[in-house]
C-alpha positions in Angstrom: 124.3 -55.1 -17.5 121.6 -57.7 -16.5 122.5 -61.3 -16.8 120.6 -64.6 -16.4 122.4 -67.6 -15.0 122.0 -70.5 -17.4 124.4 -73.2 -16.2 125.7 -74.3 -12.8 126.0 -71.9 -9.9 127.8 -68.6 -10.7 130.0 -67.0 -8.1 130.9 -63.3 -8.1 133.9 -62.2 -6.1 134.7 -59.3 -3.9 134.6 -55.8 -5.3 131.9 -56.3 -7.9 128.9 -54.1 -7.5 125.6 -55.9 -8.1 122.0 -54.7 -8.5 119.8 -57.2 -6.7 116.2 -57.6 -5.7 115.3 -57.3 -2.0 115.0 -61.1 -1.8 118.4 -61.7 -3.4 120.1 -59.2 -1.1 118.4 -60.5 2.0 119.6 -64.1 1.3 123.2 -62.9 0.9 123.2 -59.9 3.3 126.2 -61.3 5.4 128.4 -61.2 2.2 127.3 -57.8 0.8 127.9 -54.2 1.7 125.4 -51.5 0.7 126.6 -49.2 -2.1 125.1 -46.1 -3.5 123.4 -47.9 -6.4 123.4 -51.5 -5.3 125.6 -53.9 -3.2 129.3 -54.4 -3.2 130.3 -58.0 -2.9 132.5 -58.3 0.3 132.8 -62.1 0.2 132.0 -64.4 -2.8 128.3 -64.8 -3.5 126.6 -67.5 -5.6 123.5 -67.4 -7.8 121.6 -70.4 -9.1 120.4 -71.3 -12.6 117.5 -69.0 -13.6 118.4 -66.0 -11.4 118.9 -62.6 -12.9 121.7 -60.5 -11.7 122.7 -56.9 -12.7 126.4 -56.2 -12.7 126.7 -52.4 -12.1 130.5 -52.2 -11.7 133.4 -54.7 -12.1 134.5 -57.3 -14.6 132.4 -60.5 -14.9 135.4 -62.4 -16.3 135.9 -64.9 -19.0 135.3 -67.8 -16.7 131.6 -66.9 -16.3 130.9 -66.0 -19.9 129.6 -69.5 -20.7 127.3 -69.6 -17.7 125.6 -66.2 -18.3 123.5 -64.7 -21.0 122.1 -61.1 -21.2 118.8 -61.2 -19.4 116.9 -59.9 -22.4 118.0 -62.8 -24.6 116.4 -66.2 -24.7 118.1 -69.0 -22.9 120.1 -71.1 -25.5 118.9 -74.7 -25.9 121.4 -77.3 -24.8 121.8 -80.4 -27.0 120.3 -83.5 -25.5 122.9 -86.1 -24.7 122.3 -89.5 -26.3 121.5 -92.2 -23.8 122.6 -95.8 -24.0 119.9 -98.2 -25.0 118.2 -99.9 -22.1 118.5 -103.6 -21.6 115.4 -105.6 -21.1 115.2 -108.0 -18.2 115.4 -111.6 -19.0 
């Protein structure tokens, strides 16, 4: 399944097989091993907000569920935090 990272950096651990673009794989080549249909994570790899990653084999885990959405779904809107009123200079 293809996922989009929507919050913070997401880290995938060893054993997960990922489908990556050539750019994504090149940037992380020292932590990946080529697999028949993608790349097996040998050492933890991180992906930043906005990147799309395809998980071909392995469990994403509950800890990442709030930081990933299916790539074909829109990115959910985050509520805007209320800011404290600004003080004017005297």
